[in-house]
matplotlib code that plots the C-alpha trace (Angstrom):
import matplotlib.pyplot as plt

x = [0.0, 1.5, 0.6, 0.1, -0.7, -2.2, -1.7, -1.3, -4.1, -3.2, 0.5, 0.2, -1.8, 1.0, 3.8, 1.9, 4.2, 7.4, 9.9, 9.4, 12.7, 14.8, 17.3, 15.9, 12.3, 13.5, 15.5, 12.5, 10.4, 12.9, 13.1, 9.3, 8.8, 11.6, 10.2, 6.7, 7.8, 9.6, 6.4, 4.4, 6.8, 6.5, 2.8, 2.2, 4.5, 2.8, -0.8, -0.2, 1.5, -1.4, -4.2, -2.6, -1.0, 2.3, 5.6, 7.0, 9.9, 7.6, 7.0, 10.6, 12.5, 10.6, 10.7, 7.0, 7.5, 9.8, 10.3, 11.9, 12.5, 12.9, 16.3, 14.6, 13.2, 9.8, 8.1, 8.3, 6.9, 5.9, 5.2, 3.4, 3.5, 0.2, 0.9, 0.0, 2.3, 3.8, 1.8, 4.8, 5.0, 1.7, 3.2, 5.0, 3.3, 2.4, 2.0, -1.0, -2.3, -4.6, -2.5, -0.9, -2.3, -0.9, -2.1, -5.3, -5.6, -7.8, -6.3, -4.7, -5.9, -3.2, -0.4, 2.9, 6.0, 9.6, 12.5, 14.0, 17.7, 17.2, 15.9, 12.2, 9.6, 7.7, 4.2, 3.7, 0.9, 0.9, -1.1, -2.2, -1.7, 1.8, 4.9, 5.5, 4.5, 4.2, 2.7, 3.9, 1.1, 0.3, -2.4, -3.9, -3.5, -4.8, -8.4, -7.0, -4.4, -6.4, -8.6, -5.5, -3.6, -6.6, -6.8, -3.1, -3.1, -5.6, -3.3, -0.4, -2.1, -2.6, 1.0, 2.6, 1.5, 2.6, 6.1, 6.3, 5.3, 7.9, 10.6, 9.8, 9.9, 13.4, 14.7, 13.5, 14.3, 17.1, 19.4]
y = [0.0, 3.3, 6.4, 9.5, 12.9, 15.7, 19.1, 21.2, 23.9, 24.6, 24.4, 27.1, 29.2, 28.9, 29.8, 32.7, 35.8, 33.9, 33.1, 29.4, 28.9, 30.5, 28.3, 28.9, 27.9, 24.9, 23.8, 24.4, 22.3, 19.4, 19.4, 19.5, 16.6, 14.6, 15.3, 14.4, 11.0, 10.2, 11.3, 9.0, 6.1, 6.6, 7.0, 3.8, 1.7, 2.8, 2.5, -0.8, -2.3, -1.3, -2.4, -5.8, -6.7, -7.2, -5.7, -2.9, -5.2, -7.3, -4.4, -3.0, -6.2, -7.7, -4.6, -4.1, -0.2, 1.6, 5.3, 7.1, 10.9, 12.0, 13.6, 17.0, 16.7, 17.8, 14.4, 11.6, 8.0, 5.7, 2.2, -0.2, -4.0, -5.6, -9.1, -11.9, -12.0, -15.3, -16.7, -16.8, -13.0, -12.9, -14.7, -17.8, -20.9, -23.7, -27.3, -29.1, -32.5, -31.2, -28.5, -25.2, -22.5, -18.8, -16.2, -14.6, -16.6, -19.7, -23.1, -24.3, -27.7, -30.2, -27.6, -28.2, -26.2, -26.1, -24.5, -22.1, -21.4, -17.9, -19.5, -18.7, -21.3, -21.2, -22.7, -25.1, -27.2, -30.2, -29.6, -33.2, -36.4, -36.9, -35.7, -32.9, -30.2, -28.1, -24.6, -21.6, -20.4, -16.8, -14.3, -11.6, -7.9, -5.9, -5.5, -4.3, -2.0, -0.2, 1.9, 2.8, 4.0, 6.2, 7.8, 8.6, 10.1, 12.6, 13.5, 13.8, 16.4, 18.6, 17.8, 18.8, 22.4, 22.7, 21.4, 23.5, 26.6, 26.0, 25.3, 28.3, 30.4, 28.9, 29.2, 32.9, 34.3, 32.3, 31.1]
z = [0.0, -1.0, 0.9, -1.1, 0.2, -2.0, -0.7, -3.8, -3.3, 0.3, -0.5, -3.1, -0.8, 2.0, -0.5, -1.9, -1.9, -1.5, -4.2, -4.6, -6.4, -3.7, -1.9, 1.5, 0.5, -1.3, 1.7, 4.0, 1.7, 1.6, 5.4, 5.9, 3.5, 5.2, 8.6, 7.3, 6.1, 9.5, 11.2, 9.0, 9.7, 13.5, 13.6, 11.3, 13.3, 16.6, 15.4, 13.6, 16.6, 18.8, 16.4, 15.4, 18.7, 16.9, 17.9, 15.8, 14.9, 12.8, 10.4, 10.5, 10.0, 7.1, 4.9, 5.4, 5.9, 3.5, 3.3, 0.3, -0.2, -3.8, -4.8, -5.5, -1.8, -3.0, -2.7, -0.3, -0.5, 2.4, 1.4, 3.7, 2.9, 4.1, 3.1, 5.8, 8.6, 10.0, 12.9, 15.1, 15.2, 17.2, 20.1, 21.1, 19.2, 21.6, 20.2, 21.4, 20.5, 17.9, 16.3, 17.3, 19.4, 19.4, 21.8, 20.7, 17.4, 16.8, 17.0, 13.7, 13.3, 12.1, 12.3, 13.9, 15.0, 13.8, 15.3, 12.5, 12.0, 13.6, 16.8, 16.2, 16.6, 13.2, 12.4, 9.3, 8.3, 5.7, 2.6, 2.1, 3.7, 2.5, 4.3, 1.7, 0.8, 3.8, 4.1, 6.2, 8.4, 8.2, 9.4, 7.4, 8.6, 5.7, 7.2, 10.5, 8.9, 6.1, 8.5, 10.6, 7.5, 6.5, 9.8, 10.0, 6.4, 7.5, 10.5, 8.1, 6.0, 8.9, 10.2, 6.8, 7.1, 10.6, 9.7, 6.4, 8.4, 10.9, 8.3, 6.4, 9.5, 10.3, 6.8, 6.3, 9.7, 11.2, 8.4]

ax = plt.figure().add_subplot(projection="3d")
ax.plot(x, y, z, "-o")
ax.set_aspect("equal")
plt.show()
């Protein structure tokens, strides 16, 4: 899921009367965009962690949250991966006689745990009656994450103008 923010009309109104091509204004815009992308990253990590019950590490380590600021500094991109997450990220899997139980999730009938090379206990399930193939067990998070992302985008629109105003003030009056 890519997060895009449209601020063209209000942006033009805020820069009215300023020389948009001056170095100070360009610098302020670059700093405001960079700070906004970092704000989005922090807010998304916090909100998704609270909503899904996952640690922030599950989003950071698996490249599920990617931030990029363009070379011109006038645009930034926040990419959030909403693919299903491995069941072991939701808590320590517990092997029971009928399957695997993970905190807050329904029992996975016929599933079993394997110790991975990284030291994690990972959950798998056989696809058929044969020994192989086995299937990695995951849990979908997209339905939980979508409303959170939409809420944070609204906050980011307001936050961008606060940041831009602060950066313009600093660039024009203090540099």
